[in-house]
PDB file of N, CA, C and O in Angstrom:
ATOM      1  N   UNK A   1       0.806  -1.195   0.000  1.00  0.00           N
ATOM      2  CA  UNK A   1       0.000   0.000   0.000  1.00  0.00           C
ATOM      3  C   UNK A   1       0.850   1.260   0.000  1.00  0.00           C
ATOM      4  O   UNK A   1       0.325   2.359  -0.183  1.00  0.00           O
ATOM      5  N   UNK A   2       2.136   1.121   0.199  1.00  0.00           N
ATOM      6  CA  UNK A   2       3.048   2.265   0.201  1.00  0.00           C
ATOM      7  C   UNK A   2       2.655   3.316   1.242  1.00  0.00           C
ATOM      8  O   UNK A   2       2.633   4.512   0.951  1.00  0.00           O
ATOM      9  N   UNK A   3       2.351   2.864   2.433  1.00  0.00           N
ATOM     10  CA  UNK A   3       2.001   3.775   3.522  1.00  0.00           C
ATOM     11  C   UNK A   3       3.287   4.296   4.143  1.00  0.00           C
ATOM     12  O   UNK A   3       4.149   3.518   4.554  1.00  0.00           O
ATOM     13  N   UNK A   4       3.411   5.621   4.208  1.00  0.00           N
ATOM     14  CA  UNK A   4       4.616   6.239   4.751  1.00  0.00           C
ATOM     15  C   UNK A   4       4.593   6.346   6.267  1.00  0.00           C
ATOM     16  O   UNK A   4       5.637   6.270   6.915  1.00  0.00           O
ATOM     17  N   UNK A   5       3.397   6.524   6.837  1.00  0.00           N
ATOM     18  CA  UNK A   5       3.272   6.739   8.275  1.00  0.00           C
ATOM     19  C   UNK A   5       2.060   5.980   8.811  1.00  0.00           C
ATOM     20  O   UNK A   5       0.977   6.031   8.228  1.00  0.00           O
ATOM     21  N   UNK A   6       2.253   5.279   9.920  1.00  0.00           N
ATOM     22  CA  UNK A   6       1.159   4.653  10.658  1.00  0.00           C
ATOM     23  C   UNK A   6       1.329   5.105  12.098  1.00  0.00           C
ATOM     24  O   UNK A   6       2.424   5.020  12.653  1.00  0.00           O
ATOM     25  N   UNK A   7       0.248   5.585  12.705  1.00  0.00           N
ATOM     26  CA  UNK A   7       0.371   6.031  14.088  1.00  0.00           C
ATOM     27  C   UNK A   7      -0.886   5.750  14.885  1.00  0.00           C
ATOM     28  O   UNK A   7      -1.978   5.600  14.338  1.00  0.00           O
ATOM     29  N   UNK A   8      -0.701   5.684  16.198  1.00  0.00           N
ATOM     30  CA  UNK A   8      -1.801   5.505  17.130  1.00  0.00           C
ATOM     31  C   UNK A   8      -1.784   6.676  18.096  1.00  0.00           C
ATOM     32  O   UNK A   8      -0.955   6.713  19.006  1.00  0.00           O
ATOM     33  N   UNK A   9      -2.684   7.632  17.916  1.00  0.00           N
ATOM     34  CA  UNK A   9      -2.745   8.739  18.855  1.00  0.00           C
ATOM     35  C   UNK A   9      -3.730   8.449  19.983  1.00  0.00           C
ATOM     36  O   UNK A   9      -4.734   7.765  19.788  1.00  0.00           O
ATOM     37  N   UNK A  10      -3.432   8.968  21.136  1.00  0.00           N
ATOM     38  CA  UNK A  10      -4.347   8.916  22.274  1.00  0.00           C
ATOM     39  C   UNK A  10      -5.018  10.279  22.378  1.00  0.00           C
ATOM     40  O   UNK A  10      -4.371  11.310  22.193  1.00  0.00           O
ATOM     41  N   UNK A  11      -6.316  10.286  22.675  1.00  0.00           N
ATOM     42  CA  UNK A  11      -7.021  11.529  22.916  1.00  0.00           C
ATOM     43  C   UNK A  11      -6.876  11.849  24.388  1.00  0.00           C
ATOM     44  O   UNK A  11      -7.395  11.128  25.240  1.00  0.00           O
ATOM     45  N   UNK A  12      -6.177  12.921  24.687  1.00  0.00           N
ATOM     46  CA  UNK A  12      -5.899  13.314  26.067  1.00  0.00           C
ATOM     47  C   UNK A  12      -6.433  14.719  26.276  1.00  0.00           C
ATOM     48  O   UNK A  12      -5.733  15.701  26.031  1.00  0.00           O
ATOM     49  N   UNK A  13      -7.678  14.813  26.732  1.00  0.00           N
ATOM     50  CA  UNK A  13      -8.306  16.114  26.888  1.00  0.00           C
ATOM     51  C   UNK A  13      -8.497  16.749  25.531  1.00  0.00           C
ATOM     52  O   UNK A  13      -9.202  16.208  24.679  1.00  0.00           O
ATOM     53  N   UNK A  14      -7.877  17.887  25.326  1.00  0.00           N
ATOM     54  CA  UNK A  14      -8.008  18.590  24.054  1.00  0.00           C
ATOM     55  C   UNK A  14      -6.822  18.334  23.120  1.00  0.00           C
ATOM     56  O   UNK A  14      -6.683  19.002  22.095  1.00  0.00           O
ATOM     57  N   UNK A  15      -5.968  17.365  23.476  1.00  0.00           N
ATOM     58  CA  UNK A  15      -4.777  17.081  22.676  1.00  0.00           C
ATOM     59  C   UNK A  15      -4.837  15.693  22.047  1.00  0.00           C
ATOM     60  O   UNK A  15      -5.441  14.772  22.597  1.00  0.00           O
ATOM     61  N   UNK A  16      -4.204  15.561  20.894  1.00  0.00           N
ATOM     62  CA  UNK A  16      -3.974  14.272  20.250  1.00  0.00           C
ATOM     63  C   UNK A  16      -2.494  13.979  20.481  1.00  0.00           C
ATOM     64  O   UNK A  16      -1.630  14.698  19.978  1.00  0.00           O
ATOM     65  N   UNK A  17      -2.202  12.920  21.244  1.00  0.00           N
ATOM     66  CA  UNK A  17      -0.819  12.570  21.589  1.00  0.00           C
ATOM     67  C   UNK A  17      -0.430  11.314  20.807  1.00  0.00           C
ATOM     68  O   UNK A  17      -1.092  10.281  20.911  1.00  0.00           O
ATOM     69  N   UNK A  18       0.633  11.409  20.033  1.00  0.00           N
ATOM     70  CA  UNK A  18       1.081  10.287  19.213  1.00  0.00           C
ATOM     71  C   UNK A  18       1.818   9.279  20.098  1.00  0.00           C
ATOM     72  O   UNK A  18       2.964   9.506  20.485  1.00  0.00           O
ATOM     73  N   UNK A  19       1.150   8.165  20.416  1.00  0.00           N
ATOM     74  CA  UNK A  19       1.717   7.171  21.326  1.00  0.00           C
ATOM     75  C   UNK A  19       2.625   6.178  20.605  1.00  0.00           C
ATOM     76  O   UNK A  19       3.708   5.861  21.097  1.00  0.00           O
ATOM     77  N   UNK A  20       2.206   5.696  19.469  1.00  0.00           N
ATOM     78  CA  UNK A  20       3.014   4.766  18.691  1.00  0.00           C
ATOM     79  C   UNK A  20       3.087   5.294  17.267  1.00  0.00           C
ATOM     80  O   UNK A  20       2.069   5.663  16.681  1.00  0.00           O
ATOM     81  N   UNK A  21       4.285   5.329  16.718  1.00  0.00           N
ATOM     82  CA  UNK A  21       4.491   5.869  15.372  1.00  0.00           C
ATOM     83  C   UNK A  21       5.432   4.942  14.614  1.00  0.00           C
ATOM     84  O   UNK A  21       6.492   4.573  15.119  1.00  0.00           O
ATOM     85  N   UNK A  22       5.040   4.568  13.400  1.00  0.00           N
ATOM     86  CA  UNK A  22       5.907   3.795  12.507  1.00  0.00           C
ATOM     87  C   UNK A  22       6.022   4.591  11.212  1.00  0.00           C
ATOM     88  O   UNK A  22       5.015   4.920  10.586  1.00  0.00           O
ATOM     89  N   UNK A  23       7.243   4.894  10.819  1.00  0.00           N
ATOM     90  CA  UNK A  23       7.480   5.761   9.668  1.00  0.00           C
ATOM     91  C   UNK A  23       8.482   5.109   8.726  1.00  0.00           C
ATOM     92  O   UNK A  23       9.489   4.553   9.165  1.00  0.00           O
ATOM     93  N   UNK A  24       8.202   5.180   7.433  1.00  0.00           N
ATOM     94  CA  UNK A  24       9.152   4.707   6.427  1.00  0.00           C
ATOM     95  C   UNK A  24      10.400   5.581   6.493  1.00  0.00           C
ATOM     96  O   UNK A  24      10.293   6.776   6.771  1.00  0.00           O
ATOM     97  N   UNK A  25      11.563   5.025   6.248  1.00  0.00           N
ATOM     98  CA  UNK A  25      12.793   5.823   6.242  1.00  0.00           C
ATOM     99  C   UNK A  25      12.670   7.026   5.303  1.00  0.00           C
ATOM    100  O   UNK A  25      12.182   6.910   4.179  1.00  0.00           O
ATOM    101  N   UNK A  26      13.120   8.174   5.789  1.00  0.00           N
ATOM    102  CA  UNK A  26      13.088   9.386   4.992  1.00  0.00           C
ATOM    103  C   UNK A  26      11.780  10.164   5.059  1.00  0.00           C
ATOM    104  O   UNK A  26      11.638  11.181   4.381  1.00  0.00           O
ATOM    105  N   UNK A  27      10.822   9.708   5.862  1.00  0.00           N
ATOM    106  CA  UNK A  27       9.516  10.373   5.952  1.00  0.00           C
ATOM    107  C   UNK A  27       9.218  10.825   7.384  1.00  0.00           C
ATOM    108  O   UNK A  27       8.085  10.678   7.842  1.00  0.00           O
ATOM    109  N   UNK A  28      10.180  11.358   8.085  1.00  0.00           N
ATOM    110  CA  UNK A  28       9.985  11.778   9.463  1.00  0.00           C
ATOM    111  C   UNK A  28       9.097  13.024   9.486  1.00  0.00           C
ATOM    112  O   UNK A  28       9.521  14.110   9.090  1.00  0.00           O
ATOM    113  N   UNK A  29       7.868  12.849   9.953  1.00  0.00           N
ATOM    114  CA  UNK A  29       6.915  13.965  10.011  1.00  0.00           C
ATOM    115  C   UNK A  29       6.314  14.147  11.402  1.00  0.00           C
ATOM    116  O   UNK A  29       5.924  15.252  11.779  1.00  0.00           O
ATOM    117  N   UNK A  30       6.242  13.052  12.161  1.00  0.00           N
ATOM    118  CA  UNK A  30       5.762  13.119  13.544  1.00  0.00           C
ATOM    119  C   UNK A  30       6.614  12.176  14.385  1.00  0.00           C
ATOM    120  O   UNK A  30       7.275  11.281  13.859  1.00  0.00           O
ATOM    121  N   UNK A  31       6.588  12.387  15.685  1.00  0.00           N
ATOM    122  CA  UNK A  31       7.374  11.557  16.594  1.00  0.00           C
ATOM    123  C   UNK A  31       6.505  11.130  17.770  1.00  0.00           C
ATOM    124  O   UNK A  31       5.535  11.805  18.116  1.00  0.00           O
ATOM    125  N   UNK A  32       6.860  10.008  18.378  1.00  0.00           N
ATOM    126  CA  UNK A  32       6.139   9.555  19.560  1.00  0.00           C
ATOM    127  C   UNK A  32       6.174  10.616  20.643  1.00  0.00           C
ATOM    128  O   UNK A  32       7.193  11.273  20.855  1.00  0.00           O
ATOM    129  N   UNK A  33       5.048  10.775  21.325  1.00  0.00           N
ATOM    130  CA  UNK A  33       4.811  11.739  22.402  1.00  0.00           C
ATOM    131  C   UNK A  33       4.629  13.169  21.905  1.00  0.00           C
ATOM    132  O   UNK A  33       4.351  14.060  22.708  1.00  0.00           O
ATOM    133  N   UNK A  34       4.775  13.412  20.615  1.00  0.00           N
ATOM    134  CA  UNK A  34       4.433  14.723  20.060  1.00  0.00           C
ATOM    135  C   UNK A  34       2.915  14.878  20.174  1.00  0.00           C
ATOM    136  O   UNK A  34       2.192  13.882  20.178  1.00  0.00           O
ATOM    137  N   UNK A  35       2.432  16.107  20.266  1.00  0.00           N
ATOM    138  CA  UNK A  35       0.985  16.310  20.355  1.00  0.00           C
ATOM    139  C   UNK A  35       0.571  17.526  19.543  1.00  0.00           C
ATOM    140  O   UNK A  35       1.392  18.364  19.168  1.00  0.00           O
ATOM    141  N   UNK A  36      -0.728  17.595  19.285  1.00  0.00           N
ATOM    142  CA  UNK A  36      -1.305  18.750  18.619  1.00  0.00           C
ATOM    143  C   UNK A  36      -2.771  18.853  19.040  1.00  0.00           C
ATOM    144  O   UNK A  36      -3.293  17.924  19.657  1.00  0.00           O
ATOM    145  N   UNK A  37      -3.442  19.952  18.723  1.00  0.00           N
ATOM    146  CA  UNK A  37      -4.834  20.122  19.146  1.00  0.00           C
ATOM    147  C   UNK A  37      -5.747  19.076  18.505  1.00  0.00           C
ATOM    148  O   UNK A  37      -5.750  18.907  17.286  1.00  0.00           O
ATOM    149  N   UNK A  38      -6.506  18.391  19.322  1.00  0.00           N
ATOM    150  CA  UNK A  38      -7.431  17.364  18.848  1.00  0.00           C
ATOM    151  C   UNK A  38      -8.515  17.957  17.963  1.00  0.00           C
ATOM    152  O   UNK A  38      -8.895  17.353  16.960  1.00  0.00           O
ATOM    153  N   UNK A  39      -9.013  19.124  18.321  1.00  0.00           N
ATOM    154  CA  UNK A  39     -10.149  19.711  17.604  1.00  0.00           C
ATOM    155  C   UNK A  39      -9.868  20.001  16.133  1.00  0.00           C
ATOM    156  O   UNK A  39     -10.800  20.054  15.331  1.00  0.00           O
ATOM    157  N   UNK A  40      -8.612  20.188  15.765  1.00  0.00           N
ATOM    158  CA  UNK A  40      -8.294  20.494  14.371  1.00  0.00           C
ATOM    159  C   UNK A  40      -7.740  19.282  13.621  1.00  0.00           C
ATOM    160  O   UNK A  40      -7.137  19.430  12.558  1.00  0.00           O
ATOM    161  N   UNK A  41      -7.944  18.092  14.171  1.00  0.00           N
ATOM    162  CA  UNK A  41      -7.380  16.887  13.561  1.00  0.00           C
ATOM    163  C   UNK A  41      -8.416  16.098  12.770  1.00  0.00           C
ATOM    164  O   UNK A  41      -9.620  16.201  13.005  1.00  0.00           O
ATOM    165  N   UNK A  42      -7.915  15.311  11.829  1.00  0.00           N
ATOM    166  CA  UNK A  42      -8.786  14.381  11.104  1.00  0.00           C
ATOM    167  C   UNK A  42      -9.358  13.362  12.081  1.00  0.00           C
ATOM    168  O   UNK A  42     -10.505  12.941  11.929  1.00  0.00           O
ATOM    169  N   UNK A  43      -8.585  12.963  13.074  1.00  0.00           N
ATOM    170  CA  UNK A  43      -9.037  11.957  14.038  1.00  0.00           C
ATOM    171  C   UNK A  43     -10.351  12.366  14.697  1.00  0.00           C
ATOM    172  O   UNK A  43     -11.285  11.568  14.777  1.00  0.00           O
ATOM    173  N   UNK A  44     -10.421  13.598  15.163  1.00  0.00           N
ATOM    174  CA  UNK A  44     -11.644  14.069  15.823  1.00  0.00           C
ATOM    175  C   UNK A  44     -12.819  14.044  14.857  1.00  0.00           C
ATOM    176  O   UNK A  44     -13.931  13.687  15.244  1.00  0.00           O
ATOM    177  N   UNK A  45     -12.589  14.412  13.628  1.00  0.00           N
ATOM    178  CA  UNK A  45     -13.678  14.426  12.648  1.00  0.00           C
ATOM    179  C   UNK A  45     -14.147  13.015  12.304  1.00  0.00           C
ATOM    180  O   UNK A  45     -15.338  12.809  12.066  1.00  0.00           O
ATOM    181  N   UNK A  46     -13.240  12.038  12.273  1.00  0.00           N
ATOM    182  CA  UNK A  46     -13.645  10.651  12.031  1.00  0.00           C
ATOM    183  C   UNK A  46     -14.515  10.169  13.189  1.00  0.00           C
ATOM    184  O   UNK A  46     -15.567   9.569  12.966  1.00  0.00           O
ATOM    185  N   UNK A  47     -14.086  10.425  14.416  1.00  0.00           N
ATOM    186  CA  UNK A  47     -14.855  10.002  15.593  1.00  0.00           C
ATOM    187  C   UNK A  47     -16.231  10.660  15.608  1.00  0.00           C
ATOM    188  O   UNK A  47     -17.219  10.032  15.989  1.00  0.00           O
ATOM    189  N   UNK A  48     -16.296  11.922  15.194  1.00  0.00           N
ATOM    190  CA  UNK A  48     -17.572  12.649  15.173  1.00  0.00           C
ATOM    191  C   UNK A  48     -18.356  12.410  13.888  1.00  0.00           C
ATOM    192  O   UNK A  48     -19.429  12.985  13.703  1.00  0.00           O
ATOM    193  N   UNK A  49     -17.827  11.560  12.990  1.00  0.00           N
ATOM    194  CA  UNK A  49     -18.469  11.287  11.691  1.00  0.00           C
ATOM    195  C   UNK A  49     -18.684  12.572  10.908  1.00  0.00           C
ATOM    196  O   UNK A  49     -19.749  12.771  10.324  1.00  0.00           O
ATOM    197  N   UNK A  50     -17.674  13.452  10.889  1.00  0.00           N
ATOM    198  CA  UNK A  50     -17.799  14.742  10.233  1.00  0.00           C
ATOM    199  C   UNK A  50     -16.527  15.072   9.470  1.00  0.00           C
ATOM    200  O   UNK A  50     -15.569  15.596  10.037  1.00  0.00           O
ATOM    201  N   UNK A  51     -16.527  14.762   8.185  1.00  0.00           N
ATOM    202  CA  UNK A  51     -15.349  15.041   7.369  1.00  0.00           C
ATOM    203  C   UNK A  51     -15.665  15.985   6.217  1.00  0.00           C
ATOM    204  O   UNK A  51     -14.964  15.960   5.205  1.00  0.00           O
ATOM    205  N   UNK A  52     -16.681  16.805   6.333  1.00  0.00           N
ATOM    206  CA  UNK A  52     -17.057  17.710   5.255  1.00  0.00           C
ATOM    207  C   UNK A  52     -15.986  18.755   4.972  1.00  0.00           C
ATOM    208  O   UNK A  52     -15.901  19.267   3.857  1.00  0.00           O
ATOM    209  N   UNK A  53     -15.167  19.074   5.971  1.00  0.00           N
ATOM    210  CA  UNK A  53     -14.128  20.080   5.781  1.00  0.00           C
ATOM    211  C   UNK A  53     -12.752  19.444   5.589  1.00  0.00           C
ATOM    212  O   UNK A  53     -11.742  20.025   5.986  1.00  0.00           O
ATOM    213  N   UNK A  54     -12.705  18.264   4.988  1.00  0.00           N
ATOM    214  CA  UNK A  54     -11.440  17.553   4.791  1.00  0.00           C
ATOM    215  C   UNK A  54     -10.465  18.347   3.925  1.00  0.00           C
ATOM    216  O   UNK A  54      -9.256  18.281   4.146  1.00  0.00           O
ATOM    217  N   UNK A  55     -10.959  19.081   2.961  1.00  0.00           N
ATOM    218  CA  UNK A  55     -10.068  19.861   2.094  1.00  0.00           C
ATOM    219  C   UNK A  55      -9.302  20.900   2.903  1.00  0.00           C
ATOM    220  O   UNK A  55      -8.111  21.106   2.668  1.00  0.00           O
ATOM    221  N   UNK A  56      -9.962  21.552   3.845  1.00  0.00           N
ATOM    222  CA  UNK A  56      -9.293  22.550   4.684  1.00  0.00           C
ATOM    223  C   UNK A  56      -8.244  21.889   5.575  1.00  0.00           C
ATOM    224  O   UNK A  56      -7.168  22.452   5.776  1.00  0.00           O
ATOM    225  N   UNK A  57      -8.537  20.718   6.105  1.00  0.00           N
ATOM    226  CA  UNK A  57      -7.568  20.018   6.947  1.00  0.00           C
ATOM    227  C   UNK A  57      -6.346  19.602   6.147  1.00  0.00           C
ATOM    228  O   UNK A  57      -5.223  19.702   6.640  1.00  0.00           O
ATOM    229  N   UNK A  58      -6.545  19.140   4.926  1.00  0.00           N
ATOM    230  CA  UNK A  58      -5.426  18.734   4.079  1.00  0.00           C
ATOM    231  C   UNK A  58      -4.528  19.919   3.770  1.00  0.00           C
ATOM    232  O   UNK A  58      -3.303  19.799   3.797  1.00  0.00           O
ATOM    233  N   UNK A  59      -5.132  21.064   3.478  1.00  0.00           N
ATOM    234  CA  UNK A  59      -4.367  22.271   3.142  1.00  0.00           C
ATOM    235  C   UNK A  59      -3.485  22.709   4.311  1.00  0.00           C
ATOM    236  O   UNK A  59      -2.364  23.168   4.094  1.00  0.00           O
ATOM    237  N   UNK A  60      -3.969  22.575   5.533  1.00  0.00           N
ATOM    238  CA  UNK A  60      -3.242  23.032   6.718  1.00  0.00           C
ATOM    239  C   UNK A  60      -2.332  21.972   7.328  1.00  0.00           C
ATOM    240  O   UNK A  60      -1.670  22.233   8.332  1.00  0.00           O
ATOM    241  N   UNK A  61      -2.289  20.792   6.740  1.00  0.00           N
ATOM    242  CA  UNK A  61      -1.488  19.701   7.286  1.00  0.00           C
ATOM    243  C   UNK A  61       0.008  20.006   7.151  1.00  0.00           C
ATOM    244  O   UNK A  61       0.433  20.576   6.146  1.00  0.00           O
ATOM    245  N   UNK A  62       0.812  19.627   8.163  1.00  0.00           N
ATOM    246  CA  UNK A  62       2.259  19.859   8.075  1.00  0.00           C
ATOM    247  C   UNK A  62       2.946  18.895   7.104  1.00  0.00           C
ATOM    248  O   UNK A  62       4.134  19.046   6.818  1.00  0.00           O
ATOM    249  N   UNK A  63       2.206  17.907   6.597  1.00  0.00           N
ATOM    250  CA  UNK A  63       2.751  16.964   5.640  1.00  0.00           C
ATOM    251  C   UNK A  63       1.659  16.586   4.648  1.00  0.00           C
ATOM    252  O   UNK A  63       0.478  16.674   4.983  1.00  0.00           O
ATOM    253  N   UNK A  64       2.020  16.165   3.433  1.00  0.00           N
ATOM    254  CA  UNK A  64       1.012  15.839   2.424  1.00  0.00           C
ATOM    255  C   UNK A  64       0.214  14.593   2.802  1.00  0.00           C
ATOM    256  O   UNK A  64       0.771  13.605   3.282  1.00  0.00           O
ATOM    257  N   UNK A  65      -1.086  14.656   2.580  1.00  0.00           N
ATOM    258  CA  UNK A  65      -1.957  13.521   2.867  1.00  0.00           C
ATOM    259  C   UNK A  65      -2.548  13.059   1.544  1.00  0.00           C
ATOM    260  O   UNK A  65      -3.254  13.808   0.868  1.00  0.00           O
ATOM    261  N   UNK A  66      -2.251  11.819   1.185  1.00  0.00           N
ATOM    262  CA  UNK A  66      -2.822  11.233  -0.020  1.00  0.00           C
ATOM    263  C   UNK A  66      -4.021  10.399   0.394  1.00  0.00           C
ATOM    264  O   UNK A  66      -5.146  10.895   0.460  1.00  0.00           O
ATOM    265  N   UNK A  67      -3.774   9.149   0.666  1.00  0.00           N
ATOM    266  CA  UNK A  67      -4.813   8.230   1.121  1.00  0.00           C
ATOM    267  C   UNK A  67      -4.631   8.004   2.605  1.00  0.00           C
ATOM    268  O   UNK A  67      -3.506   7.951   3.102  1.00  0.00           O
ATOM    269  N   UNK A  68      -5.735   7.871   3.308  1.00  0.00           N
ATOM    270  CA  UNK A  68      -5.636   7.606   4.738  1.00  0.00           C
ATOM    271  C   UNK A  68      -6.654   6.562   5.139  1.00  0.00           C
ATOM    272  O   UNK A  68      -7.715   6.443   4.527  1.00  0.00           O
ATOM    273  N   UNK A  69      -6.327   5.810   6.166  1.00  0.00           N
ATOM    274  CA  UNK A  69      -7.220   4.823   6.753  1.00  0.00           C
ATOM    275  C   UNK A  69      -7.289   5.156   8.233  1.00  0.00           C
ATOM    276  O   UNK A  69      -6.258   5.324   8.885  1.00  0.00           O
ATOM    277  N   UNK A  70      -8.497   5.253   8.761  1.00  0.00           N
ATOM    278  CA  UNK A  70      -8.668   5.601  10.175  1.00  0.00           C
ATOM    279  C   UNK A  70      -9.703   4.692  10.820  1.00  0.00           C
ATOM    280  O   UNK A  70     -10.725   4.366  10.216  1.00  0.00           O
ATOM    281  N   UNK A  71      -9.428   4.290  12.049  1.00  0.00           N
ATOM    282  CA  UNK A  71     -10.387   3.504  12.808  1.00  0.00           C
ATOM    283  C   UNK A  71     -10.298   3.925  14.271  1.00  0.00           C
ATOM    284  O   UNK A  71      -9.210   3.924  14.846  1.00  0.00           O
ATOM    285  N   UNK A  72     -11.431   4.287  14.885  1.00  0.00           N
ATOM    286  CA  UNK A  72     -11.409   4.636  16.307  1.00  0.00           C
ATOM    287  C   UNK A  72     -11.050   3.424  17.160  1.00  0.00           C
ATOM    288  O   UNK A  72     -11.448   2.300  16.851  1.00  0.00           O
ATOM    289  N   UNK A  73     -10.302   3.653  18.229  1.00  0.00           N
ATOM    290  CA  UNK A  73     -10.021   2.606  19.221  1.00  0.00           C
ATOM    291  C   UNK A  73     -10.938   2.883  20.405  1.00  0.00           C
ATOM    292  O   UNK A  73     -10.791   3.891  21.095  1.00  0.00           O
ATOM    293  N   UNK A  74     -11.887   1.975  20.631  1.00  0.00           N
ATOM    294  CA  UNK A  74     -12.875   2.140  21.697  1.00  0.00           C
ATOM    295  C   UNK A  74     -12.565   1.125  22.790  1.00  0.00           C
ATOM    296  O   UNK A  74     -12.467  -0.072  22.523  1.00  0.00           O
ATOM    297  N   UNK A  75     -12.409   1.611  24.034  1.00  0.00           N
ATOM    298  CA  UNK A  75     -12.117   0.696  25.135  1.00  0.00           C
ATOM    299  C   UNK A  75     -13.414   0.113  25.692  1.00  0.00           C
ATOM    300  O   UNK A  75     -14.499   0.553  25.312  1.00  0.00           O
ATOM    301  N   UNK A  76     -13.317  -0.859  26.577  1.00  0.00           N
ATOM    302  CA  UNK A  76     -14.470  -1.622  27.052  1.00  0.00           C
ATOM    303  C   UNK A  76     -15.610  -0.779  27.607  1.00  0.00           C
ATOM    304  O   UNK A  76     -16.776  -1.148  27.467  1.00  0.00           O
ATOM    305  N   UNK A  77     -15.290   0.342  28.230  1.00  0.00           N
ATOM    306  CA  UNK A  77     -16.354   1.157  28.821  1.00  0.00           C
ATOM    307  C   UNK A  77     -17.037   2.057  27.791  1.00  0.00           C
ATOM    308  O   UNK A  77     -17.907   2.853  28.144  1.00  0.00           O
ATOM    309  N   UNK A  78     -16.647   1.934  26.515  1.00  0.00           N
ATOM    310  CA  UNK A  78     -17.263   2.715  25.453  1.00  0.00           C
ATOM    311  C   UNK A  78     -16.565   4.026  25.150  1.00  0.00           C
ATOM    312  O   UNK A  78     -16.942   4.723  24.208  1.00  0.00           O
ATOM    313  N   UNK A  79     -15.559   4.372  25.928  1.00  0.00           N
ATOM    314  CA  UNK A  79     -14.818   5.622  25.717  1.00  0.00           C
ATOM    315  C   UNK A  79     -13.862   5.474  24.534  1.00  0.00           C
ATOM    316  O   UNK A  79     -13.222   4.434  24.374  1.00  0.00           O
ATOM    317  N   UNK A  80     -13.768   6.507  23.715  1.00  0.00           N
ATOM    318  CA  UNK A  80     -12.821   6.483  22.607  1.00  0.00           C
ATOM    319  C   UNK A  80     -11.443   6.827  23.162  1.00  0.00           C
ATOM    320  O   UNK A  80     -11.214   7.922  23.675  1.00  0.00           O
ATOM    321  N   UNK A  81     -10.515   5.843  23.043  1.00  0.00           N
ATOM    322  CA  UNK A  81      -9.136   6.028  23.504  1.00  0.00           C
ATOM    323  C   UNK A  81      -8.361   6.913  22.523  1.00  0.00           C
ATOM    324  O   UNK A  81      -7.607   7.801  22.920  1.00  0.00           O
ATOM    325  N   UNK A  82      -8.569   6.642  21.241  1.00  0.00           N
ATOM    326  CA  UNK A  82      -7.836   7.335  20.200  1.00  0.00           C
ATOM    327  C   UNK A  82      -8.148   6.716  18.865  1.00  0.00           C
ATOM    328  O   UNK A  82      -9.275   6.288  18.617  1.00  0.00           O
ATOM    329  N   UNK A  83      -7.139   6.665  17.989  1.00  0.00           N
ATOM    330  CA  UNK A  83      -7.334   6.174  16.622  1.00  0.00           C
ATOM    331  C   UNK A  83      -6.196   5.272  16.217  1.00  0.00           C
ATOM    332  O   UNK A  83      -5.107   5.319  16.790  1.00  0.00           O
ATOM    333  N   UNK A  84      -6.463   4.444  15.213  1.00  0.00           N
ATOM    334  CA  UNK A  84      -5.403   3.765  14.485  1.00  0.00           C
ATOM    335  C   UNK A  84      -5.420   4.411  13.117  1.00  0.00           C
ATOM    336  O   UNK A  84      -6.429   4.361  12.415  1.00  0.00           O
ATOM    337  N   UNK A  85      -4.305   5.021  12.733  1.00  0.00           N
ATOM    338  CA  UNK A  85      -4.238   5.737  11.454  1.00  0.00           C
ATOM    339  C   UNK A  85      -3.032   5.273  10.702  1.00  0.00           C
ATOM    340  O   UNK A  85      -2.777   5.744   9.594  1.00  0.00           O
TER     341      UNK A  85
END
């Protein structure tokens, strides 16, 4: 699939914290424990089932986004822990 980056962010309050990151050599764009605002992330929009403004998110991304796969990680009590991206 030629995926350059796979990461698992945790939702921690208003932040998306990158807990696990796997990156192809030469594509360093994020690092483990780095964080950014959850509200402006694709992850939050996937969880909220709201991706109508995806073009704006792509334009503001610090790295190019081609194809993406996202799945919420839901723990036993029903709380969304984060995402697999």
